[in-house]
C-alpha positions as CSV (number, residue, x, y, z in Angstrom):
1,X,13.0,-37.1,-23.9
2,X,15.3,-36.2,-21.0
3,X,14.3,-33.7,-18.4
4,X,17.0,-31.4,-17.0
5,X,17.1,-30.9,-13.3
6,X,17.4,-27.3,-12.1
7,X,18.9,-26.7,-8.7
8,X,17.7,-23.5,-6.9
9,X,20.5,-21.3,-5.7
10,X,21.6,-21.7,-2.1
11,X,20.8,-19.0,0.5
12,X,22.9,-15.9,-0.1
13,X,23.5,-16.6,-3.7
14,X,21.8,-15.2,-6.8
15,X,19.9,-12.0,-7.2
16,X,18.7,-10.0,-4.2
17,X,20.7,-12.1,-1.8
18,X,21.8,-9.3,0.5
19,X,23.9,-11.8,2.6
20,X,27.0,-11.0,0.5
21,X,27.0,-7.3,1.5
22,X,25.3,-6.0,-1.6
23,X,22.0,-4.1,-1.6
24,X,19.0,-5.9,-2.8
25,X,17.9,-4.9,-6.3
26,X,14.7,-3.1,-5.1
27,X,16.7,-0.9,-2.8
28,X,19.2,0.0,-5.5
29,X,16.4,1.3,-7.7
30,X,15.0,3.5,-5.0
31,X,18.3,5.1,-3.8
32,X,18.8,2.6,-0.9
33,X,16.0,3.9,1.3
34,X,13.2,1.5,2.2
35,X,10.7,4.3,3.1
36,X,10.8,5.7,-0.4
37,X,8.7,2.7,-1.6
38,X,5.8,3.5,0.8
39,X,6.1,7.3,0.6
40,X,4.1,7.5,-2.7
41,X,1.2,5.5,-1.2
42,X,0.4,7.9,1.6
43,X,-3.3,8.8,1.7
44,X,-4.2,12.4,0.7
45,X,-5.8,14.7,3.2
46,X,-9.6,14.9,3.0
47,X,-11.0,17.8,1.0
48,X,-12.0,21.0,2.8
49,X,-15.7,20.8,1.9
50,X,-16.3,17.8,4.3
51,X,-18.6,19.9,6.6
52,X,-21.4,20.4,4.1
53,X,-21.3,16.6,3.4
54,X,-21.6,15.7,7.1
55,X,-24.3,18.3,7.5
56,X,-26.3,16.9,4.6
57,X,-25.9,13.3,5.9
58,X,-27.1,14.5,9.4
59,X,-30.2,16.1,7.9
60,X,-31.0,13.0,5.8
61,X,-30.6,10.8,8.9
62,X,-32.9,13.0,11.0
63,X,-35.4,13.0,8.2
64,X,-35.3,9.2,8.1
65,X,-35.8,9.0,11.9
66,X,-38.7,11.5,11.7
67,X,-40.3,9.4,8.9
68,X,-40.0,6.2,11.0
69,X,-41.5,7.9,14.1
70,X,-44.5,9.7,12.5
């Protein structure tokens, strides 16, 4: 059995090279803007009912401290 040697493409050749003046493939798919890729992964703002949650945690913590003291 003979093995065939595969030579990797040199820098600037092949897909996604970018050195030959063409846009890389991932930029072509997103309209040529790099910030489009990360725009969909922005965190959502916290919900409006965060105050009751913080208040409840504060009450629980104070109850825990009072239980340890007395």
